[in-house]
N, C-alpha and C positions, 0 to 999 in steps of 0.2 A: 577349258571346261572344269567345273568343280568336281571334286571327289564326291561321289554319290553314295559312298559306303555307309555314311551315317544316316542316310535316309532310307526308310524301308522300301522294298520293291513295290509294295501296295501303294504307298504314298506317291512314288514315282509314276505308277500306272494311272492313278487318279489325276495327277497334274498333267501328264501327257494327254490324257483324254480331254481334259478341260481346255488345253492349249490348242488342240487340233482345229476347232472351229474358228479360232482367232486367225490362224494361218490361212484357212480356207476362205475366209472373208477378206483377207488382205489387211487385217488390222495390225499384224506384226510382221517383221521382216524375216525372222529366223526362229523356228520352234525350239531348237536345242539351246540356243543362246538365251531365249526368253525363259526357258525352263531353268537354266542356271540362275537367272535373276530371281525367280520365285523361290528356288531352293536356298539361295543365299539368305533370303528373308526368313524362310522356314527354320534355318539353322540358328537364327537369333532366338526365336521361340515359336512353338507351334501356333498356327493360326486356327487350330481346332479349338473354338471358343467354348465348346460345351453345348449342352441342350440338343445334341445331334447335329451341330452346325460347324462348318469349317469355311473360313473366308481367306484363302490364299490370295496374295496380291503382289504386284510388282510394278515399279515405275522405271521406265527405261527409254532410251533413244530408239530402241528397237520397235517401240509401239508407235504406230502411225495414227491410230485413232483410239481414244478412250473407249473401253469395252468392258462389258460384264457378261460372264458366261455362267449359266446355272446348270447344275447336274445333281442327280440324286441316286441314292442306293437304297433299295427297299430292305436289304439285309443289314446294311450298315457296314462301315469300314473303320478299322482301327487307324485313327489319324492322330494318335498321341494327343487327344483332346484334354483340355484342362480338367474336365470332370472324370476322365478315365473311361468314358463311354464311347461307343462307336459314333461316327458321324454319318448322317443320312443325307443332309443337304449341303451342297457345295456351291460357293459363289467365288469365281475367279475374277479379280479386278485387274485390268491392265490399263496403265496410264502412261501417256507420253512424258518424257523427262521434263519438258517445259510446261507442264500443266499445273504449276503451283501445287496446291494441296488437294486437287480434285479427287485423288484416290482416297484421301482421308475423309473428305466430305461424303463420298459414296459409302465408305466403310462405316462411318458414324450413322448415316441414315439406315443402312442395312441392319446394323447392330440394334438400333432402337426398335425397328420393326420386328426383328426376329426374337426380341425379348418376349413378345406376345405368343403364348402357346397356340392361340387360334391361327396365327399366321403360319407357324410351323406345321400345324395339322393340315391346313389348306394346301401348303406346298407339298407335303407328303402325298396328298391325294391328287395333285395336279397332273394332268395328262397332256395339256396343250400350253402353248405360249400364253394364250388368253387366260387360262386358269392361273398361271404364275402371276401375271400382272394383276388379276383380280384379287388374288390372295393379299397383295399389298394394299390395293385400293380399299378393300373392305375395312381395313383396320388403321387407316391413316388418321 
């Protein structure tokens, strides 16, 4: 297990919460080990991209099925974002080791969509899965 002292407890809590649905759906083999994969990636540089958005991600043999988890915080969370502002919207990407560059393709598509303030506003208002999907469809 990685030393987690360099990562804030808040960031750890966010990542653990995002990883739980992956384990519940059988998309990953081990929550703690996948957390270490994502933390190792975060140690390279924060995936808090700014504009209230964070996109943590990990590629590992622990991932059985490529998955994307969405979460949000109305209050915002200090996620060491590039712009120094709290993150409100979180997207966790989990990709299998043998998935070529699938996680990079998902990351690129998400990033392009999230550049639009309207998409972020819709996501902040979203209350259902359909609301989240529609936020992206509206501005494709």
